[in-house]
C-alpha positions as CSV (number, residue, x, y, z in Angstrom):
1,M,-0.2,-0.6,-0.4
2,R,1.1,2.9,-0.8
3,K,1.8,5.8,1.0
4,K,-0.7,8.3,0.3
5,E,-3.5,5.1,0.6
6,L,-2.0,4.2,3.3
7,Y,-3.1,7.8,4.9
8,N,-6.4,8.1,3.6
9,S,-7.4,5.0,5.6
10,I,-5.6,6.1,8.5
11,I,-7.8,8.5,7.7
12,E,-11.3,7.2,6.8
13,I,-11.3,4.9,9.6
14,C,-9.8,7.2,12.8
15,P,-13.1,8.8,13.8
16,V,-11.1,12.3,16.1
17,R,-9.0,12.1,12.4
18,N,-11.5,11.8,10.2
19,V,-13.8,14.8,11.9
20,I,-10.8,17.5,12.9
21,A,-9.2,17.3,9.2
22,R,-12.4,18.6,8.3
23,F,-13.6,21.2,9.6
24,G,-9.8,21.5,11.3
25,N,-8.7,24.1,8.7
26,K,-7.8,27.5,9.0
27,W,-11.4,29.2,9.1
28,A,-14.0,26.6,9.4
29,I,-14.0,27.2,13.5
30,L,-14.7,30.7,12.2
31,V,-16.8,30.4,10.1
32,L,-19.0,27.7,12.0
33,L,-19.0,30.7,15.3
34,V,-19.6,33.3,12.8
35,I,-22.7,31.3,12.0
36,S,-23.9,31.0,15.3
37,E,-23.8,34.3,16.2
38,N,-25.7,35.4,13.5
39,T,-28.2,32.7,13.3
40,Q,-28.8,32.8,9.3
41,V,-26.0,34.9,6.9
42,R,-25.8,35.3,4.2
43,F,-23.2,34.8,2.0
44,N,-21.5,38.5,1.3
45,E,-22.3,38.7,5.1
46,L,-19.3,36.3,5.9
47,S,-17.8,37.7,4.1
48,R,-17.3,41.9,5.7
49,L,-17.9,39.2,8.5
50,I,-14.5,37.2,7.4
51,P,-12.4,40.1,5.8
52,D,-9.5,38.3,5.5
53,I,-10.7,35.4,3.8
54,S,-11.0,34.9,0.0
55,T,-14.5,34.4,-1.7
56,R,-13.2,30.9,-3.4
57,V,-12.3,30.1,0.4
58,L,-14.9,31.1,2.0
59,S,-17.9,29.0,-0.9
60,S,-14.4,25.6,-0.5
61,T,-15.6,25.5,3.5
62,L,-19.4,26.4,3.8
63,K,-19.5,23.4,1.1
64,T,-17.5,21.7,3.5
65,L,-18.7,22.2,6.3
66,E,-23.2,21.6,4.6
67,A,-20.7,18.7,3.4
68,D,-20.1,17.0,7.3
69,G,-24.4,18.3,7.6
70,L,-22.8,21.0,10.4
71,I,-24.5,23.8,8.7
72,M,-27.5,24.1,6.4
73,R,-27.7,26.3,2.8
74,T,-31.5,27.4,2.3
75,V,-31.8,29.0,-1.3
76,F,-34.9,31.0,-1.7
77,P,-36.0,31.2,-5.0
78,Q,-36.9,34.7,-6.1
79,V,-34.9,36.6,-8.2
80,P,-31.8,37.0,-8.1
81,P,-31.6,34.3,-5.7
82,R,-31.2,34.3,-1.4
83,V,-29.0,31.9,0.1
84,E,-28.7,31.9,3.8
85,Y,-26.7,29.5,6.0
86,S,-27.7,28.3,9.3
87,L,-26.7,26.0,12.0
88,T,-28.0,22.1,11.7
89,P,-28.2,20.9,15.8
90,S,-25.0,18.7,15.3
91,G,-23.0,22.2,14.4
92,Q,-25.1,23.9,16.9
93,S,-23.0,21.0,19.2
94,L,-20.0,21.5,18.3
95,I,-19.9,25.4,19.3
96,P,-19.8,24.6,24.0
97,I,-17.2,22.3,22.3
98,I,-16.0,25.4,20.2
99,M,-15.4,28.3,23.1
100,Q,-14.4,26.2,25.6
101,L,-11.4,25.8,23.2
102,T,-10.8,29.2,22.0
103,E,-10.9,30.3,26.2
104,W,-8.5,28.2,26.7
105,A,-6.0,29.3,23.7
106,Q,-7.1,33.2,25.7
107,S,-6.1,31.7,29.2
108,N,-2.9,29.8,27.5
109,M,-2.3,32.1,24.6
110,K,0.7,34.1,26.2
111,T,2.5,30.9,27.5
112,I,2.6,29.0,24.6
113,I,4.7,32.3,23.1
114,G,6.7,32.5,25.9
115,H,8.0,28.9,25.2
116,R,7.3,29.5,21.4
117,R,10.1,32.0,21.5
118,Q,12.0,30.8,24.0
119,F,12.1,27.9,22.4
120,E,13.3,30.3,18.8
121,R,16.4,31.5,20.9
122,D,17.0,27.7,22.0
123,T,17.2,26.2,19.1
124,E,19.0,29.3,17.5
């Protein structure tokens, strides 16, 4: 079995790796949090609320979150088409966990930065 095939098979059978690999990218957690704070949000509004994300990356992130059942995409039949994104019950159940991780990061960020700087000094 080639290395890439082995890696993919390990991800497929490991629930933690499988899930985290999908929503653990740079933007997915932030997109989930922004949607949770706004109940329902349109694409352009998401773009304004997360100004650093490109439209291509936002679109891709939304598709991934929708494919995993964490967000729901609702299309309204009107001209021009209106599309809104909201959290599914599964996505809503993830928010408290993300909030705990956020609180942990805020509480420990200074210490982590200090360790990184010390590590950089020690390895120079």
